[in-house]
LUMROFI-200720 format. One record per atom (N, C-alpha, C): z, y, x. Coordinates in steps of 0.2 Angstrom, whole numbers, plus 5000, padded with zeros to 4 digits. Layout:
ZYX/...
This chain:
485248284706/485248254713/485848234716/485848174719/486548144721/486848194727/487448194727/487848234732/487848204738/487748134738/487748094745/487048084747/486848104753/486148084755/486048014757/485547984754/485347914755/485347904763/485547844765/485547824772/484847834776/484347814772/483647824775/483547904777/483647944771/483548014772/483948044778/484648024778/485048044783/484848024790/484547964791/484247944797/483647994799/483248004794/482648044795/482848114798/483348144794/483648214797/483948214803/484248154805/484648154811/484048144817/483548104816/482948104821/482648174821/482548204816/482248274816/482648324820/483348324819/483748364822/483748354830/483848284831/483848274839/483148294842/482548284838/481948304841/481948384842/482248414837/482248494838/482648514844/483148474845/483548494851/483148484857/482748434858/482348414863/481848474864/481548484859/481048534859/481248604861/481848624859/482148684861/482248684869/482448634872/482548624879/481848634882/481348604879/480648604882/480348684882/480548714876/480348784876/480648824881/481348814882/481748854887/481448834894/481248774895/480948764901/480348804903/479848804897/479248844898/479448924899/479848944895/480049024896/480349034903/480748994905/481049004912/480548994917/480048954916/479548954921/479149014921/479049044915/478649104914/479049164918/479649154917/480049214920/480049204928/480049144930/479949134937/479349154941/478749154937/478149184940/477949244937/478249274932/478049344929/478649384930/478549434935/479049484937/479249524931/478849554927/479049594921/479449554916/479249494914/479649454910/480349434913/480349424919/480949404923/481449464923/481149524924/481649584924/481849604917/481449584912/481749594905/482349544903/482249484905/482749434904/483349454908/483249474914/483849494919/484249554916/483849594913/484249654910/484649634904/484349584900/484749564895/485349524897/485349484902/485849444904/486449484908/486249544911/486749584915/486949644911/486649664905/486849724902/487249704895/487049734890/487449724884/487049674879/486549644882/486149594878/486249524881/486249474876/486349404878/485749364876/485449324881/484849284879/485149214876/484749174873/484949114870/485149064876/485449014874/485748964878/485248934883/485448934889/485048914895/484348944896/484349014894/483749044895/483849104900/483749094906/483849144912/483249164916/482649134914/482049154918/482049144925/482149084927/482149064934/481948994935/481748974941/481548904943/482148854942/482648874944/483248834944/483448814936/483448864932/483648854925/483048814922/482448824924/481848784921/481948714923/482148704929/482248634932/482748594928/483348634927/483948604923/483748594916/483348644912/483148634905/482648574905/482248574910/481748514910/482048444910/482548444915/482848384916/483248364910/483648414907/484048394901/483548374895/482948404895/482548384889/482348304890/482248284896/482048214898/482648174896/483248194898/483848154897/483948144889/483848204886/483948204879/483448164875/482848164878/482348124875/482448044875/482848034881/482947964882/483647944878/483947984874/484547974870/485147964874/485248004880/485847994884/486448024881/486947984880/487548014877/487848064881/487848054888/488148104893/487748174892/487148174892/486748234891/486948274884/487048234879/487248264873/487948294874/488348264877/489048294878/488948354882/488548354887/488448404892/488248474888/487748464884/487448514880/487848544875/488248494872/488748524866/489248564869/489548544875/490048584878/489848644881/489248644884/489048704887/488748754882/488348734877/488148774872/488648804867/489148764866/489748784862/490148834866/490248824872/490648874876/490248944876/489548934877/489148994877/489249034871/489149004865/489149034859/489849064858/490349034860/491049054859/491149114863/490949114869/490949174874/490549234871/489949224868/489649284865/489949304859/490249264855/490649284849/491249324851/491549304856/492149344858/491949414861/491449414865/491249484868/491049524862/490649494857/490449534851/491049564847/491549524847/492149544843/492449604846/492549604853/492949654856/492449714858/491849704858/491349764861/490949784856/491049844853/490549864847/489849874850/489749894856/489149914858/488649844859/489049794860/488649724860/488549704853/488949714849/488849694842/488349734838/488249794841/487749834837/486949814839/486849774844/486249754846/486049694841/485449704837/485249644833/485049584837/484749604843/484549544848/485049494849/485649524850/486249474851/486349434845/486349454839/486449414833/485849354833/485249374835/484649334835/484849274840/485049304846/485149254851/485649204850/486249234847/486749184845/486549144840/486149164835/485949124830/485549064832/485049074837/484649024840/485048974843/485548994847/485948954851/486448914846/486648944840/487048904835/486548854832/485948864831/485448814828/485448754832/485348774839/485248714844/485948674844/486548704843/487148664843/487148624837/486948654831/486948624825/486548564825/485948564828/485448514829/485748454833/486148474838/486448424842/487048384838/487348424834/487948394830/487648344825/487048374821/486748334816/486448264819/486148274825/485748214828/486148174833/486848184832/487248154837/487148074838/487048044832/486947974832/486347944836/485847994837/485247974841/485347974848/485947994850/486148004857/486647954859/486447894860/486947834861/486847794867/486447814871/486247774878/486847784882/487047734885/487647734890/487447744897/487847774901/487747784908/488147744912/488147744918/488547714923/489247744924/489747704924/490347724924/490547764931/490147754936/490247784942/489947854943/489547874937/489147934937/489547994939/490048004935/490448074936/490648084943/490948024946/491148034953/490648044958/490048014957/489448024961/489148094960/489148114954/488948184953/489348234956/490048224956/490548274959/490448274967/490348214969/490148214977/489548244978/489048234974/488348274976/488448344975/488848364970/488948444969/489348474975/489848444977/490248464983/489848464989/489648404991/489348394997/488648424998/488248424992/487648464993/487748534993/488248554989/488348634989/488548654995/489048614999/489248635005/488648645010/488248595010/487648595015/487248655013/487048665007/486648725005/486948785007/487648795006/487948855008/487848865015/487948815019/487948825027/487248845029/486748815026/486048835028/485848905025/486148915019/485948985016/486349035020/486949025022/487349075026/486949085033/486649035036/486349045042/485749085041/485349075036/484749115034/484849185033/485449195029/485649265028/485849295034/486249265038/486449295045/485849315049/485349275049/484849285054/484349345051/484349345045/483849395042/484149455039/484749465038/485149515035/485049585039/484749635035/484649705038/485149755037/485649735032/486149785030/486749785035/487049835036/487549845041/488249835038/488749805042/489449805039/489649745036/489149695035/489349635031/489749585035/490249555032/490649505036/490349435035/490649385039/490449315038/490549295031/491149315028/491349295021/490849325016/490649385017/490149415013/489449375012/489249355018/488649315019/488749245016/489349215017/489449155014/489549155006/489849215004/489949214997/489249224994/488849264997/488149274994/487749204993/487849164999/487449104999/487749054994/488449054993/488849014989/488649024982/488649094980/488449114973/487749094971/487249104976/486549094975/486449014974/486848974978/486748904977/487048874971/487648904969/487948874963/487848904957/487548954957/487348994950/486648994949/486449004943/485749014940/485449084941/485849124946/485549194947/484849194949/484449234946/483749234948/483649274955/483149264958/482949294965/483049364964/483249404970/483249474970/483949504967/484449464966/485049484963/485349534969/485649584966/485949634971/486649614973/486849624980/487449604982/487649644988/488249674988/488449724993/488449705000/488149735004/488149715011/487649665013/487149645009/486649595010/485949625008/485549625013/484849645012/484449595016/484049555012/483749495015/483049495013/482549465016/481849455014/481849415008/481349425004/481249384997/481149314999/480849295004/480749225005/481449185006/481949225009/482549185010/482949175003/482849224998/483049204991/482749144988/482049144990/481649084987/481949024990/482049024997/482248965000/482948934998/483348984996/484048964994/483948944987/483548974983/483348954976/483148874976/482648864980/482448794981/482948744982/483448764987/484048714988/484448714982/484548764978/484948764972/484648724967/483948724966/483548674961/483648604963/483648594970/483648524972/484448494971/484848544972/485548524971/485748504964/485448554959/485648544952/485248474950/484648464952/484348404950/484648344952/484948344958/485248294961/485948274957/486248334956/486948324952/486748294945/486248324942/486048294935/485848224935/485448204940/485248134941/485848094942/486348114946/486848074947/487348064941/487348114937/487748124931/487448074925/486848074925/486548044919/486047984921/486147964927/485747904928/485947844924/485447794923/485547734919/485947684923/486247644920/486547584924/486047544927/486147514933/485647484937/485447414934/485947384930/485747324927/485747264932/486247264936/486247214942/486647144940/486647134934/486947064932/486347014933/486346994939/485746944941/485846874938/485346844938/485346774935/485846734938/486346704934/486846664937/486746584936/487146544938/487046474938/486946454930/487446474926/487346454919/486746474916/486546544917/485946564914/485346524916/485346514923/484746474926/484746404923/485246374922/485246304919/484946314911/485146364908/484946374901/484146384901/483946424906/483246434906/482846374908/483146334913/482746274915/482746224909/483246224904/483146184898/482646204894/482546274893/482046294889/481346284892/481346284899/480646274902/480446194901/480946154901/480846084900/480546074894/480746104889/480446094882/479846134880/479846194883/479246244881/478846274887/478946244893/478646274899/477946274900/477646234895/476846224896/476546284893/476946324889/476646384885/476346434890/476746454895/476546504900/476546484907/476046494911/476046484918/476446524922/476746574919/477246614923/477946604921/478046554917/478746544915/479246524920/479046484925/479446464930/479746524934/479346574935/479546634939/480046674936/480246654929/480846684926/481446664930/481446614934/482046584938/482146624944/481746674945/481946724951/482646744950/483046744956/483746764956/483846834956/483346874957/483446944956/483246974949/483146934945/483046944938/483746944934/483746974928/484246964923/483946934917/484346904912/484046874906/484446894900/484046894895/484446904888/484146854883/484646814880/484446764876/484346784868/484046754864/483946764857/484646744854/484846764848/485446744845/485546674844/484946634843/484946564842/484946524849/484846564855/484846534861/484246494862/483746494858/483146454859/482546494862/482646554864/482146594868/482546644872/482146674877/482446724882/481946764885/482146824887/481746874890/482046884897/481646874902/481846884909/481646954911/482046994915/481847064916/482247084922/482047144925/482447174930/482347244929/482947284930/482947354930/482747384936/482247424936/481947454942/481847534941/482247574944/482147644942/482247664935/482647634931/482747654924/482247624920/481847574922/481347534918/481547464918/481647444912/481847374911/481147334911/481047304916/480347274918/480347194916/480147174911/480047104909/479347074912/479347014913/478746984916/478546924912/477846914911/477646864907/477846854900/477746804897/477946794890/478746774889/479046784884/479746754883/479746684884/480346654886/480346584888/480646554881/480446494880/480746454874/480246454868/480546434863/480246424856/479946484854/479246484852/478946544850/479146574844/479446534840/479746554833/480446604835/480746584840/481346624842/481146684847/480546694849/480346754853/480546814850/480446834844/480646894841/481346914842/481746864841/482446874842/482646894849/482346864854/482446884861/482246944863/481646964860/481347034861/481747084858/481947074852/482447124849/483047134853/483347084855/483947094860/483747134866/483247114869/483047154875/482847224874/482547244868/482447314867/483047344865/483447314861/484147344860/484547364866/484547314870/484847324877/484547384881/483947384881/483547444884/483747514881/483747514874/483947574870/484647594872/485147544872/485847564873/485947594880/485547574885/485647594892/485147644894/484647664889/484147714890/483647694896/483547624896/483047604900/482347604896/481847614900/481147614898/480847544897/480747514892/480547444891/479747434893/479647384897/478947374899/478847294901/478247274900/478147204901/477547194905/477647164911/477047144915/476747074914/476147074914/475847004914/475946964908/475946994902/476046954896/475346924894/475346864891/474746834889/474546864882/473946844880/473746874873/474246854868/474546794868/474946774863/475646814863/475946814869/476546854870/476446924869/475846954871/475747024870/475747044863/475446994859/475447004851/476047014848/476546964850/477246964848/477547034850/477547054856/477847114859/477547174855/476847174854/476547234850/476847234843/477047184840/477347184833/478047224833/478347224839/478947264840/478947334843/478347364842/478147434843/477947444850/477747394854/477447414861/476747414861/476447454865/475747464865/475447414871/474847394871/474547344876/474047374879/474047364886/473447384890/473247324895/472647304895/472447244898/472447264906/472747224910/472847234917/472347194921/472147134918/471647094922/471647024919/471446974923/471446904921/471746854926/471946804923/472246754927/471746694928/471646674934/471146614935/471446554934/471246514929/471446444928/470946394929/471046344932/470646284934/470846224930/470446194925/470546134922/470246084926/470746034929/470545984933/469945944931/470045914925/469545874922/468845904922/468745964921/468146004920/467846024927/468246024932/468046054938/467546014942/467046034945/466546004949/466246044955/466146014960/465846044966/465046044965/464746014960/464046004959/463746064957/463146074958/462746134955/462646194960/462146234959/462046284963/462546334964/462946344958/463446404958/464046384963/464146314964/464646294968/464446284975/463846304977/463646284984/464046314989/464246374989/464646404994/465246374995/465646354990/466246324990/466146254993/465646224991/465546154993/465446155000/465046195003/464846195010/465446215014/465846265012/466446285015/466946225016/467046185010/467446135010/467246075015/466546065015/466346015020/466446035027/466246105029/466346135035/467046125038/467546145034/468246135036/468446065037/468246025033/468345955033/468045925040/467445945041/467145915047/467445945054/467845995053/468146025059/468845985060/468945935056/469545895057/470245915053/470145965049/470745985045/470845935039/471545925038/471745875033/472345915029/472445895023/472945925018/473345865016/474045885016/474545845014/474845875008/474945835002/475145864996/475745824994/476345854993/476945824991/477445874987/477845844983/478345884980/478845914985/479145974984/479645994988/480245944989/480445914983/481045864984/480845804988/480245794990/480045734994/480045755002/480145825003/480145845010/480845845013/480845805019/481545805022/481745875024/482445885024/482745945026/482445975032/482445935038/482245955044/481545985044/481045945040/480345965040/480346035036/480746035030/480746095026/480946155031/481446155035/481646205039/481046225044/480646175046/480146195051/479546235047/479446215040/478946245036/479146315035/479846325033/480046395032/480046435038/480146415044/480046455050/479346475051/478846425050/478146445051/477946495045/478146485039/477946535034/478246605035/478846605038/479046675040/478646705046/478546665050/478146685056/477446705054/477146675049/476446695047/476446755043/477046775040/477046835036/476746895039/476346925036/476046995039/476447055037/476947075041/477347135039/478047105037/478447155036/479147145035/479347135027/478847165023/479047165016/478647105012/479047065008/478747015004/478447054998/477947024995/477747054988/477747004983/477847024977/477846984971/478446994967/478346984960/478946994956/478746954949/478246974946/478046944940/477746874941/477346864947/477046794948/477146764954/477846774956/478046744962/478746724962/479046674965/479646644964/480246684968/480046704974/480446744978/480946694983/480746634983/481146594988/480746524989/480846494995/480546434997/481046385000/480946324997/481346275000/482046264997/482146294991/482846294988/482846224985/483446184985/483546124983/483346114975/483546174971/483446164964/482646164962/482246184967/481546184966/481146124968/481446064967/481146004970/480545984967/480346014961/479745994957/479146034960/479246084964/478746124966/478346084971/477646104972/477246064976/477046104982/477046074988/476846104994/476246064997/475746114999/475146095002/475246115010/475146065014/475146075021/474546055025/474146105028/473546095031/473646095038/473446035041/473446025048/472746025051/472646045057/472046045061/471945975064/471345965068/471245905071/471745875076/472145925078/472645905083/473345905080/473345895073/473945885069/474445945070/474146005071/474546065071/474446095064/475046115061/475046145055/474746215055/474246235051/473946295051/473946335045/474146305039/474246345033/474646305028/474946345023/475446325018/475246355011/475246315006/475246334999/475746304995/476146344991/476646314987/476546334980/476546284975/476446294968/477146274964/477246314959/477846304955/477546264949/478046224945/477846184939/477646234934/477146214930/476846244924/476946194919/477546184916/477646134911/477646064915/477446014912/477445944915/476745924918/476245964916/475545944918/475146004922/475546054924/475146104927/475546134933/475146174937/475446204943/475246274943/475646324945/475546394946/475646414953/475146444956/475146464963/475746514964/476146504969/476746544971/476646584978/476446544983/476446574990/475846544994/475546584998/474946565002/475146595009/475146555014/475246575021/474746535026/474446565031/474046535036/474146565042/473946525047/473946555054/473346595055/473446655057/472846705058/472346685063/472446635067/472046615072/471646545069/471746525063/471446465061/470746485058/470346435056/469646445054/469646475047/469146515046/469046545039/468946485034/469046495028/468946455023/469446395022/470046405025/470646365025/470946355018/471046415015/471346425008/470846385003/470246395003/469746364999/469746294999/469746265006/469846195007/470446165004/471046205005/471646175002/471646174994/471346224991/471346224984/470946164981/470346154985/469846104983/470246034983/470546024989/470945964990/471545954985/471846004983/472345994978/472045974971/471446004969/471145984963/470945914963/470645894969/470445824970/471045774970/471645794972/472245754972/472645764966/472445804962/472945824956/473045764952/472645714951/472745664946/473345624949/473445614955/474045574958/474745614956/474645674955/475245714954/475345724946/474845694942/474945704935/474745774933/474345814937/474245884936/473545884932/473445924927/472845934923/472546004923/473046054925/472746124925/473146164931/472846204934/473046244940/472946314939/473446354939/473446434939/473346454946/472846494947/472746514954/473046584955/472646634954/472846704956/472746754950/472946804950/472846864945/472346914948/471846924945/471346964947/471347034943/471647084945/471747144942/471047184940/470947204934/470347234932/469747194933/469747124932/469147084933/468647104929/468747124922/468147134918/467747194920/468147244924/467747304926/467247284932/467447234936/466947214941/466447174939/466547134934/466047084931/465547124927/465847164922/465347204918/465047264921/465447294925/465147354928/464547344933/464447284935/463947274940/463347244936/463347234930/462847204926/462347264924/461747244922/461247284920/461447314913/461347374912/461547414906/462247434905/462647424911/463347454911/463247534910/463747554906/463747624905/464047664911/463947734911/464047774917/464847774919/465247774913/465947774914/466247714917/465947654915/466147584918/465947584925/465247604926/465047604933/465447644938/465647704935/466047744940/466747714941/467047684936/467747654936/467647594941/467147564941/467047504946/466947534953/466647584954/466547614961/467247634963/467647664959/468347684961/468747624963/468747574959/469047514961/468847484968/468147484969/467947464975/468147504981/468247564980/468447614985/469147594987/469647584982/470347574983/470447494985/469947454984/469947384987/469947384994/469747434998/469847445005/470547435007/471047455003/471747445005/472147395001/471947384995/472347344990/472047274988/471447254991/471147194990/470947174982/470847224979/470747214972/470047174970/469547204973/468847164972/468847094976/469147094982/469147034986/469546974982/470046994979/470446944975/470046924969/469646964966/469246944960/468746894963/468446914969/467846864972/468146804974/468746804977/469146744979/469246694973/469446724967/469546674961/468946654958/468446694958/467746684954/467446624957/467446614963/467046554966/467246484964/467846484961/468046414958/467746404950/467446454948/467246454941/467746444936/468346484936/468946464932/468846484925/469346474921/469446504915/469846564916/469546614913/469946684914/470346694908/471046704909/471446714903/471746784904/471646834900/471846904900/472646904901/472846954905/473546974905/473647044904/474247064900/474247134898/474947164900/474847234900/475447274902/475647304895/476347294893/476547314887/477047374888/476947434884/477347494885/477547524879/478047564879/478247604872/477847664871/477747704876/477447774876/476947784882/476447814880/475947824886/476247874891/476647914889/476947964894/477447924899/477547854897/478047814902/477647784907/476947784907/476547744911/476647754919/476647824920/476747834928/477447814930/477947814926/478547784928/478547714928/478247684924/478147604924/477747584930/477247624931/476847604937/477247604944/477647664945/478047664951/478547604951/478847594945/479347534945/479047474946/478447464944/478047394945/477847394952/477647444955/477547444962/478147434967/478647454965/479347444968/479547364967/479447344961/479647274960/479147224964/478547244964/478047194967/478047204975/478447254977/478447264985/477947314988/477547344984/477047394986/477447454988/477947474985/478347534987/479047504989/479247514996/479847484998/480347535000/480947505000/481547545002/481847515009/482147555013/482347515019/482947465018/482847405020/483347355019/483347305024/483847265024/483847205029/483847145025/483247125022/483247065018/483346995022/483546945018/483546875021/483046835017/482446835019/481946805016/481846725018/481646685013/481446615014/482146585017/482646605014/483246575016/483546535010/483646465011/483946425006/484546455003/484646454997/485246474994/485546424989/486146404989/486346354984/486746394979/486846464980/487246504975/486746564974/486746584967/486246634965/486446704968/486146724974/486246784977/485646834975/485846894973/485246944972/484846964978/484246974977/483847004982/483847084981/483647114987/483547184986/483047204981/483047264978/482647284973/481847284975/481747304981/480947304982/480747234986/481247184987/481047124990/480947074985/480647014988/480546964983/480146914986/479646894982/479246834984/478546854987/478246804989/477546814992/477046834986/476546864989/476046884984/475646834981/475346854975/474946804971/474246814973/474146854978/473446864980/473046804983/472446804983/472046744985/472046754993/471946804996/472046815003/472746815005/472946805011/473646805013/474046865009/474746855009/475046895004/475146965006/475046985012/475047055014/474447075015/
């Protein structure tokens, strides 16, 4: 047998060692939780920690230590280098302390449990050392300072609140203010379990629990600040935008969402050849790409590999929203799993007709609105004078329902930018020449359009959006447009199949659940609004690495699309000649068929 381990075998053992370290922290979490809810087990562990016995590393039987172990397990599972250093230093110091105590105290050395405990801790440390190459994810450079500020500031606040609670509820006589502050300080900054004895302090158990909760929150806050991933705010610059536009000029017809890669709150990574790119944004530690890669399909794998490598280096969770079947297949070859999100509605201009019984409702709505005197003007953004564009921007902002714009994967996030001169604007005027509605489309290659923004006056007649879409289809030939991408209908297949004869009970139940939530999120109405045009349905997929990441990806997607917002002062619909980043939860208008909010 060779004395040198082959590289593949070495990597296998490194992965196993790293996984063993993660599982140790998970087991410690479970045991600490058990100690938090089980008084006998907690007393046993407490006796070991305060007497001549030592428990293994990070096992103290309490909610705080459980939270710390759980958080560390997550950070280690994501390959955080800072978490590896944290555990190596603490576990090494703990083992050294136990070894020194055992060396000078025979009564400690005589307990076999201490040898077992030290051995378990040493195995954990050995796993960390062997698996060190698996922990290479970088953190933000500002993390240590932020963690120190959280530790000092949060601890001071917790101590003040704890001291006040102890002062109000203390039944022991003779304690000084310093005694009560010292008790609160020790409880906030240590992993001491509830019920620890302290001279001069006798308080109800609920006060101990309250201080413990503050301690848990403080430790989690400090750990989050210490191990948080970089925010990835290298937004799209002028040079990157020009390179993307060149790729779109050559390959933009492949994906109707390609032009949305030019959002200036996105970042981009190019393939080594520069012939393809992946546009993404980091939200809550999730590297969220949208649509298919841009560029030559043969160079897609190179761009995807660069994007995944970047995510791994920074411990970002990779995810893709709205990939087509072709793009999803290429992403899946790189280890991502696919989940169908819904379908995109695409109208082929040459095949569209208002004839037939199925189009009766749309045909009648179109005629009714036309008879009411409404007209539609269609022109490129570049053909609109600046003064008129300013007026359109003002009205679009006025018609927006709510303060927050929605959109990320299928919206551009700006209106009237001089660089977007090829976008198409539809202006709908009533019989008195008053502007009542706007539609804006972005280019989809040279012969297509993709819906970006929908706005209308709430006091205008119903059916205005349908009227405008039909007018665009009828005037599309003058623009050289052959296909139009309308909206994305989430879970379309469920609505379509779940209502048919013979649908299974699970599918029918899932349909009823979606109908219930459609009261707030317009899921079903969006499908109905698209289906009336008899479009071609193109499936869109969510790509993810692990099923356990889906809740996190869901929250990140909701933040990116604007469904979960943070307080901010956005400057929306403002023309920008320089690439200024938008706030994380802000951006473009909705892709929905009804108005964007």
